[in-house]
C-alpha positions in Angstrom: -17.5 108.5 -86.6 -20.4 109.6 -84.4 -22.6 112.5 -85.3 -21.4 115.8 -83.8 -17.9 114.4 -83.2 -15.2 117.0 -83.8 -12.4 116.6 -86.4 -9.5 114.6 -85.0 -6.3 116.7 -85.1 -4.0 115.6 -82.2 -3.0 112.2 -80.8 -5.0 113.0 -77.7 -8.1 113.6 -79.9 -7.4 110.4 -81.7 -7.2 108.4 -78.4 -10.4 110.0 -77.2 -12.1 109.1 -80.5 -11.0 105.5 -80.3 -12.2 105.3 -76.7 -15.6 106.6 -77.7 -16.1 104.2 -80.5 -14.4 101.2 -78.9 -12.5 100.0 -81.9 -11.6 101.6 -85.3 -9.8 100.9 -88.5 -6.8 103.1 -89.5 -7.1 104.1 -93.1 -10.5 102.9 -94.3 -12.8 105.5 -95.8 -16.6 106.0 -96.0 -17.0 103.2 -98.6 -16.4 100.7 -95.9 -18.5 100.3 -92.7 -17.2 100.9 -89.2 -15.4 103.6 -87.4 -12.2 104.9 -89.1 -9.4 107.1 -87.8 -9.0 108.5 -91.3 -12.6 109.5 -91.5 -12.4 111.1 -88.1 -9.3 113.1 -89.2 -11.2 114.3 -92.3 -14.2 115.2 -90.2 -16.5 114.2 -93.0 -18.7 111.2 -93.1 -18.4 111.0 -96.9 -14.5 111.1 -96.9 -13.0 109.0 -99.7 -9.3 108.1 -99.8 -7.7 109.6 -103.0 -5.8 107.4 -105.3 -2.5 109.2 -104.7 -2.4 108.9 -100.9 1.3 110.0 -100.7 0.2 113.5 -101.5 -2.9 113.6 -99.5 -2.5 115.6 -96.3 -5.3 113.9 -94.4 -4.1 110.3 -95.0 -0.5 111.4 -94.2 -1.7 113.0 -90.9 -3.7 109.8 -90.1 -0.5 107.8 -90.6 1.5 110.1 -88.4 -1.1 109.9 -85.7 -1.0 106.1 -85.9 2.8 106.3 -85.2 2.2 108.5 -82.1 -0.6 106.3 -80.8 1.5 103.1 -80.9 4.5 104.9 -79.3 2.3 106.2 -76.4 0.8 102.7 -75.8 -2.5 103.9 -74.3 -4.5 102.4 -77.1 -4.1 98.9 -78.5 -2.9 98.8 -82.2 -2.1 95.9 -84.4 -3.1 93.8 -87.4 -6.0 91.8 -86.0 -8.5 89.4 -87.8 -7.9 89.2 -91.6 -4.8 91.3 -91.3 -6.8 94.5 -90.7 -4.9 97.3 -88.9 -7.2 98.0 -85.9 -7.2 100.3 -82.9 -8.8 99.0 -79.7 -9.8 101.0 -76.6 -8.5 99.3 -73.5 -12.0 98.4 -72.4 -12.5 96.3 -75.5 -9.2 94.4 -75.3 -10.5 91.5 -73.1 -13.4 90.9 -75.5 -11.3 90.7 -78.6 -8.7 88.6 -76.8 -11.5 86.1 -75.8 -12.4 85.6 -79.5 -9.0 85.7 -81.2 -6.4 85.1 -78.5 -4.4 81.9 -77.9 -3.8 80.7 -74.4 -0.1 80.5 -73.6 -0.3 76.8 -72.9 -1.6 76.3 -76.5 0.8 78.6 -78.3 3.3 75.9 -79.4 0.5 73.8 -80.8 -1.6 76.4 -82.5 1.1 78.8 -83.8 3.0 78.0 -87.0 6.6 76.9 -86.5 7.9 80.3 -87.8 5.7 82.3 -85.5 6.6 80.2 -82.5 10.3 80.7 -83.3 9.9 84.5 -83.5 7.9 84.6 -80.3 10.6 82.6 -78.4 13.2 85.2 -79.4 11.0 88.1 -78.5 10.1 86.7 -75.1 13.8 86.7 -74.2 14.4 90.3 -75.4 11.0 91.9 -74.9 11.5 94.6 -77.6 13.4 94.3 -80.9 13.6 96.0 -84.2 12.4 94.0 -87.2 15.8 93.3 -88.6 17.3 92.2 -85.3 14.3 90.0 -84.6 14.5 88.4 -88.0 18.2 87.8 -87.7 18.0 86.3 -84.2 15.1 84.1 -85.3 17.2 82.7 -88.1 14.5 83.5 -90.7 16.1 84.5 -93.9 12.8 84.7 -95.9 11.3 88.2 -95.4 7.9 87.0 -96.5 7.8 84.2 -94.0 8.9 86.6 -91.3 6.2 89.1 -92.1 3.6 86.4 -92.1 4.8 85.2 -88.7 4.5 88.7 -87.3 1.0 89.0 -88.8 0.0 85.7 -87.2 1.3 86.8 -83.8 -0.5 90.1 -84.1 -3.8 88.4 -85.0 -3.5 86.2 -81.9 -3.0 89.4 -79.8 0.5 88.3 -78.6 2.8 90.8 -80.3 2.3 94.5 -81.0 4.3 97.2 -82.7 5.7 99.5 -80.0 7.4 102.1 -82.1 8.3 103.0 -85.7 11.7 104.5 -86.7 12.3 106.2 -90.0 16.0 107.0 -89.9 18.6 105.8 -90.7 16.2 103.2 -92.1 12.6 102.5 -91.7 11.7 99.8 -89.1 9.2 98.8 -86.5 10.0 97.9 -83.0 8.1 94.9 -81.7 7.1 93.9 -78.2 4.7 91.7 -76.2 1.1 92.8 -75.9 1.0 91.5 -72.3 3.7 94.0 -71.3 1.6 96.9 -72.4 -1.8 95.7 -71.4 -1.3 93.2 -68.6 -4.6 93.7 -66.8 -6.8 93.8 -69.9 -5.1 90.7 -71.4 -5.3 88.7 -68.2 -9.1 89.1 -67.8 -11.0 85.9 -68.6 -14.2 86.6 -70.6 -16.5 83.9 -72.0 -16.9 83.8 -75.8 -20.6 84.5 -75.5 -20.0 87.6 -73.4 -17.2 88.7 -75.8 -19.4 88.4 -78.9 -22.3 90.3 -77.2 -20.0 93.2 -76.1 -18.3 93.5 -79.5 -21.7 93.6 -81.2 -22.9 96.2 -78.6 -19.9 98.3 -79.2 -20.5 98.4 -82.9 -24.2 99.0 -82.6 -23.5 101.9 -80.2 -21.5 103.6 -82.9 -23.6 102.6 -85.9 -27.1 102.5 -84.4 -28.1 100.1 -87.2 -26.3 97.1 -88.6 -27.3 95.2 -91.8 -26.6 91.6 -92.8 -22.9 90.7 -92.7 -21.8 94.2 -91.7 -20.5 93.3 -88.2 -18.6 90.3 -89.6 -16.9 92.5 -92.3 -15.9 95.2 -89.8 -14.6 93.0 -87.0 -13.5 89.8 -88.8 -16.0 87.7 -86.9 -17.6 84.8 -88.7 -21.2 85.5 -89.7 -22.5 82.9 -87.3 -20.6 84.5 -84.4 -21.7 88.0 -85.4 -25.3 86.8 -85.5 -24.9 85.3 -82.0 -23.6 88.6 -80.7 -26.5 90.6 -82.2 -29.1 88.1 -81.1 -27.8 88.3 -77.6 -28.5 92.1 -77.6 -32.0 91.4 -78.8 -32.5 88.9 -76.0 -31.3 91.5 -73.5 -33.7 94.1 -74.9 -30.8 96.3 -76.1 -31.6 95.9 -79.8 -34.4 94.7 -82.1 -34.2 92.7 -85.3 -36.1 94.6 -87.9 -35.3 92.2 -90.8 -33.2 89.0 -91.1 -29.6 90.0 -90.3 -30.6 93.7 -89.7 -30.5 95.0 -86.1 -31.3 98.4 -84.6 -30.3 99.8 -81.3 -33.3 100.5 -79.0 -33.4 103.7 -77.0 -32.9 102.7 -73.3 
């Protein structure tokens, strides 16, 4: 969270926070680098998640805000690289899609058979609850079904669109392109995407150390280095030690 940023209390505050930082995790705390909605809700840079999160009002409030955010559909939410629950400001969607997305013409080849089966069903219905989607896909193994959804989220093809708690807990799933058609249709070169992801992180952190950008975003270390070095070449940042970059005042 940026210095001077106010404590996040409402869904509108949460959306503004995500827009300001570009991308953020959901429930990470101060022990992990990168912007976090939980830390923003706490309003403390040193916020640490308690062991018993079920009784923690701040983690519970963060989780409820997450539900409202995905329902409103103004901010991208899903399990992205390495299965990490991540929020993206709309302006950052094209850059993340350039790195992790799969072109539609390559989906059948690059997706697992299970993920491809789930996607074909969802493309016919556009929005389905987990149980209905699993039944229509003919996937009896819950673990395989969950892995397929995680794979489709990581490729930025499928997103959760709502969460329902009664009569039973379930997510509703939809196509990312339906919610963010313009952002996902933009073509961005991989080099531009790496540079802008690195810029977004450095804008928030001001300083990044070796391996930090890779850990936060899920980029490989070589790709994270390429993004940071592009900022140095541009004159936006300086390398003060191997793998350590600092934003320059422009």
